[in-house]
C-alpha positions as CSV (number, residue, x, y, z in Angstrom):
1,M,111.4,114.1,139.7
2,T,109.3,116.6,137.7
3,R,112.4,117.6,135.6
4,D,112.6,114.0,134.3
5,I,109.1,114.1,132.7
6,P,110.2,115.9,129.5
7,K,113.2,113.6,129.2
8,A,110.9,110.6,129.7
9,K,108.6,111.9,126.9
10,R,111.5,112.3,124.5
11,I,112.7,108.8,125.3
12,A,109.2,107.3,124.8
13,R,108.8,109.1,121.5
14,K,112.1,107.8,120.3
15,I,111.2,104.3,121.3
16,I,107.8,104.5,119.6
17,T,109.3,106.1,116.5
18,T,111.9,103.4,116.2
19,F,109.3,100.6,116.8
20,L,106.9,102.0,114.1
21,R,109.7,102.4,111.6
22,N,111.0,98.9,112.0
23,I,107.7,96.9,112.2
24,D,106.4,95.3,109.1
25,L,102.7,96.2,109.4
26,P,101.4,94.5,106.2
27,A,102.9,91.2,107.4
28,L,100.8,91.6,110.5
29,G,97.7,92.4,108.5
30,S,97.4,95.8,110.1
31,K,97.3,99.3,108.6
32,I,98.1,102.5,110.4
33,E,96.3,105.4,108.7
34,Y,97.6,108.3,110.7
35,V,100.4,108.6,113.3
36,C,101.5,111.6,115.3
37,I,105.0,111.2,116.6
38,A,107.3,113.9,118.0
39,N,104.9,116.7,116.9
40,K,105.1,115.5,113.2
41,F,102.0,114.4,111.4
42,I,102.5,111.4,109.1
43,G,99.4,110.8,107.0
44,T,98.3,108.7,104.1
45,G,98.1,111.6,101.6
46,K,94.4,111.0,101.1
47,M,91.6,113.5,101.4
48,K,87.9,112.9,100.6
49,I,85.1,115.3,99.7
50,K,81.5,114.7,98.7
51,V,79.7,116.4,95.9
52,E,76.1,116.1,94.9
53,S,75.4,115.0,91.3
54,D,73.5,118.3,90.7
55,K,76.6,120.3,91.5
56,I,78.7,118.2,89.0
57,I,76.0,118.7,86.3
58,K,75.9,122.5,86.9
59,A,79.7,122.7,86.9
60,V,80.0,121.0,83.5
61,K,77.3,123.3,82.1
62,K,79.1,126.4,83.4
63,L,82.5,125.3,82.1
64,D,81.6,123.8,78.8
65,G,78.0,124.9,78.1
66,I,76.6,121.3,77.9
67,E,74.1,119.6,80.1
68,I,75.2,116.1,81.0
69,V,73.3,113.2,82.5
70,L,75.0,111.3,85.2
71,E,73.7,107.8,84.9
72,N,76.5,105.9,86.5
73,L,79.9,106.1,88.1
74,D,81.8,106.2,84.8
75,D,79.8,109.3,83.8
76,A,80.8,111.0,87.0
77,R,84.5,110.1,86.6
78,E,84.5,111.6,83.2
79,A,82.7,114.7,84.4
80,I,85.1,115.2,87.3
81,H,88.1,114.8,85.1
82,L,86.6,117.4,82.7
83,I,86.0,119.8,85.6
84,L,89.5,119.4,87.0
85,L,91.0,120.1,83.6
86,R,88.8,123.1,82.8
87,T,89.1,124.8,86.2
88,G,92.9,124.7,86.0
89,L,93.0,124.0,89.7
90,F,96.2,121.9,89.4
91,E,97.9,124.5,87.2
92,K,97.9,126.9,90.1
93,H,99.1,124.2,92.5
94,K,101.5,122.2,90.3
95,D,103.4,120.8,93.2
96,A,100.2,119.6,94.8
97,E,98.7,117.6,91.9
98,P,97.3,114.3,93.2
99,R,98.6,111.0,91.9
100,E,95.1,109.8,91.5
101,V,91.5,110.9,91.9
102,R,89.1,108.1,92.8
103,V,85.3,108.5,92.4
104,S,82.7,106.5,94.2
105,S,79.1,107.0,94.9
106,Y,76.2,106.4,97.2
107,Q,72.5,107.4,97.3
108,K,71.1,109.7,99.9
109,Y,67.4,109.2,100.5
110,E,65.6,112.4,101.5
111,T,62.1,111.4,102.3
112,T,61.1,108.2,100.5
113,A,62.8,105.3,98.7
114,V,61.9,106.9,95.4
115,D,63.2,110.4,96.2
116,Y,67.0,110.2,96.5
117,K,70.1,112.2,95.7
118,M,73.2,110.7,94.1
119,I,76.3,111.7,96.1
120,F,79.8,111.2,94.7
121,L,82.9,110.8,96.9
122,L,86.0,112.2,95.5
123,E,89.2,110.8,97.0
124,F,92.3,112.7,96.2
125,I,95.5,110.7,96.7
126,F,98.5,113.0,97.1
127,E,102.2,112.2,97.5
128,N,103.1,111.9,101.2
129,D,105.6,114.7,101.0
130,I,102.9,117.3,100.1
131,S,102.1,119.3,103.2
132,L,98.7,119.1,104.9
133,D,98.2,122.9,104.4
134,T,98.8,122.6,100.6
135,R,96.4,119.7,100.3
136,V,93.8,121.6,102.3
137,A,94.2,124.7,100.0
138,V,93.7,122.6,96.9
139,I,90.6,120.9,98.3
140,K,89.2,124.1,99.6
141,E,89.5,125.8,96.3
142,L,87.7,123.0,94.6
143,Q,84.9,123.1,97.2
144,E,84.6,126.9,96.7
145,F,84.2,126.3,93.0
146,F,81.4,123.8,93.6
147,S,79.6,126.1,96.1
148,K,79.6,128.9,93.6
149,V,78.0,126.8,90.9
């Protein structure tokens, strides 16, 4: 009986894999973000990091020698684009260049409603065939750059 357990697991994985490949999830209004099947990780290719506005301002000053003001989301998008171009991050990892970099923001209140920090979320959307290790290496290098600024 105990010898049948690995075989049962293989059969169950095969059934689940076949089911997930054949089901039309958008038609059901559902969305699967991450699935682990048969020891394979299938992800969305998205990774998010958060960066404080001060770090973005300091990075642009270090790279281009100008002090910018981040008044809105468009200013942040432009600054992030400039930082990614000047650091040459994706020249080192040409195979891991994301399809898109989305920037969104929120405010983090430290002590009062008047005293807040602007935090920007950077969402990197990679191709699904780029390995998780490669994506992590790119994001880690960018975070190291921001921590040194």
